[in-house]
N, C-alpha and C positions, 0 to 999 in steps of 0.2 A: 738614177741619181742617188736615191736613198741608200742603195747598197754601198756606195762609196763615201757618203757624207754622214758622219756620225752625229752631226748637229741637227739633222732633219728629223721631224716626227714621222712615225710609221704612217704610210699612206692608207687611206680608207679602202682603196681597191683590193687590199689584201683579203678582205672578207669574201671576195668573189673570184679570186684568181683560180684558174685551172692550173694547178701546180705541175702536172705532167706536161701540159702544153708549154708552160713556161720553161721547163727543163729542156724540152725538144728545141724550143726557140733559142735558148742559151747555147745549146750544142751547135746549132746551125750558124750562130754568130760568133762562136769561139769566146763566149763570155761566161761560161759555167762557173769559173773561179770567182769572177766579180759578183755574180748573183749568189754564190755560196756565202759571200760576206753578208749579204742581206738575210739569207736563210738563218744564219747563226744569230742574227739580231732579232729574230721573230719572238723569241721567248715562248711562253705558253699561250697558244691560241685557244680561245673557247669555241670558235666556229671555223670551218674550212681549213682544217689542219692538213698539211701535206701527208700523204701516206708514207709508211715506213720504207717501202721499196723505192720511192722517189728520193727520199732523204738519203738512203744508203747509196743509191746511184750517184747522187750529187756529191756525197762525201768521197766516194771512191774516185770519181772523176777529178775532184779537187786534189786528192792525194797524188794522182798521176801528174797533174799540172805542177804541183809543188815539187815533186821529185824531178821533173824535167827542168824546172827553173833552177834548182840546186845544181844540176849537172851543167846547165848553160852558164850560170854564174861562175862556176869553177873554170869552165873552158874560156869564158870571156876574160877572166883574170889571167889565165895562162897566156892568151893571145896578147893582152896588153903588156904583160911582163916581158914576153918574147920580143915584141917590137921595141919596147923601151931599152932592153938590154942590147939591142942591135943598133942603137943610136937613131931611133925614130921617135917622134912624138906620136902618141896614140890617144884616141878618145872613143869610148864605146858609144855607139849611136842607137837611135830608135828603140826597139823593144826592150832589151835588157837595160839600156841607159835610161829609159822612161819609167821602168818598174818602180823606182824609188818614189815616184809621185803617187803611187797607189797606197791606200791605208794598209793593205796587205800586199807587199811586193810579189808574193808567191801566187797571187790570185790571177795574174796576167797569163794568158795562154801565149807561150813563146814559140818561136820558129827558129830562124837562123841567128847568127851573130853578125852584126855590122860594126865595123871598126874603121874610123877615119885615121889614116896614117900619112905622115909627112916626115921627110928627113929632118933631123935636128941640124940647125945651122950654126956654125961657129962664127962669131962676130968677125974674126980675122979673115974669113973666107968671103965675106960679102954675102950676096944672096944668089941662090940658084933661080933660074927661070922656072916657072910653073911646069913647063914641059920637061925640064931636066929633073925636077923633083918627082914627077909622075914616072918617068923612065926608071929612076932609081928604085921606087917602090915596086914597080912591075918586075924589074930585074931580080930584086930580092925575093919576091913571091914566087917567081918562075924557078929560081934556084931550089926552093924548098918543094914546090908543087908544080912541076912542069906542065901538068894537064890543065892548070888554071887558065880560064878564058878571060881575057881582058876586054872590056867595053869602054865606053866614054867615061864612065864615072867610077867603076870598080872592077876588081878582078876576083874570081873565085880562088880563095887561098887554099884551104884544105877542108876535108870533111873528116871530122874526128868524132868517134862515138856516135855516128849517125847525124851529127850536127855540122852544117856548113858554116864556114866563116867567110864572109865577104869583106875584102879590104877595099875601102873607098879612098880614092885620092882626090875626088871632088865631092864636097859635101852636098852640093845641089847643082842644078843646071836649069836654064830656061829653054824650054822646048819650042815654044811659039813666040 
């Protein structure tokens, strides 16, 4: 929590942390970037300093995460603009959509892009049924990416620059 909250005092456990073990834990939990925010806040430690190799590995991993987030942000913007220009409403969900809540939005380890899409409705047309809206989204996605597989809540849209875009037509569902 201290890594993300600038108002908290540095915890006492820092004097006894095994920095390399913490780095390995951060890698296993995909939170290296978040912990890097804390490492940068350490300042000058008098005891139990992280070794240079760990700091350099942390920094290099953060730079990769940052670079990937820049690429995903650009692609998310492209996806949003694409759907908006084709008369759909769109909203970036989950990962890239939540990154704005991090003190450093580039510290979040990213994956794919999830975008919620629905046809824009003209007031004069009335409303489409949810089923018709979903069919329209799937049809549009299949025209661009015929290999996309649709399931109950989303369709695989495209994979661009190694990043998959999932187009959601249901924001959530109850399974049980």
